[in-house]
N, C-alpha and C positions, 0 to 999 in steps of 0.2 A: 795915502789915501783916502777919496774920500768913501761911506759908506750907506747907505741907505741904517735905518732902522730896523730890527730884529722884526723876521715876522716868526711866528707860531707856523707849528711842524705842519698846520694843512690846510694853508698856505699853497701853493701852487704860484710857483712865478711865472709871470708872467711872457717873459723874451727869454730863450734861451742863450745861452751864458753861462759865466764862472761865475761864481757865492761863497761866500764863508758859511762855514756851517760851526755848529759848535757838537762835535764830539771831546764825548765825555775823557777820553784817550790823547787828547794834543791838544794842545792850548790854539794852534791856528792852526786850521783847515779849509782848505776848498777845494769842491763840484765841479764839475763840469751837468746843468740840467741842461739836456738839447730839449729842452721845448715834450719828452713824454718819456723818458728815463732821468736818471744822477745817474750819470758815468763817477769807477775811482777817483778819487780825488789827493791830494799831495799839498806838501809844508807852503808852495806860494802858489799866485794868478795863473803863474805858468805851467807850471808843470800836472796843474791840473788841466787844465786846456792841452796839453798833452796828451792826461790818458787817457781822450773823450770818445775811442776805438773800445774801450771797456765799461761797456751798461753792467749797473751790480744786478737788472729786475726788477729797481725796484717802478713805481709807477708814478707814485704820486711822495709828498712829501708825510706826509701824515705815514707813509707804509714805514721810512726810511726813521722815523721820530725823531729829525732833527734842527730846531730853531736857526736857520739862513736870514742873513742879510746881502744884500744889493753891492756887490764894484758902482759907483757912483760916474764911474770916467773908465776907461778903456783901461785896463793890464796890461801895463812893456814889459 
């Protein structure tokens, strides 16, 4: 899977979708950005997409304080 470079936590994603985030307790973690909120995530892009109904109520990446990077292709 192709990925974009890492972005700092204070940069918001431009599009809604699944993003990989640096979680301190997980080697790889994904979250869904709905354009306004980060949603609860999972260990795969597929699982993150399925958690879109559970917003963690963080409006921006600075509040989440996690670097993130985008998927350069649609998750399968």
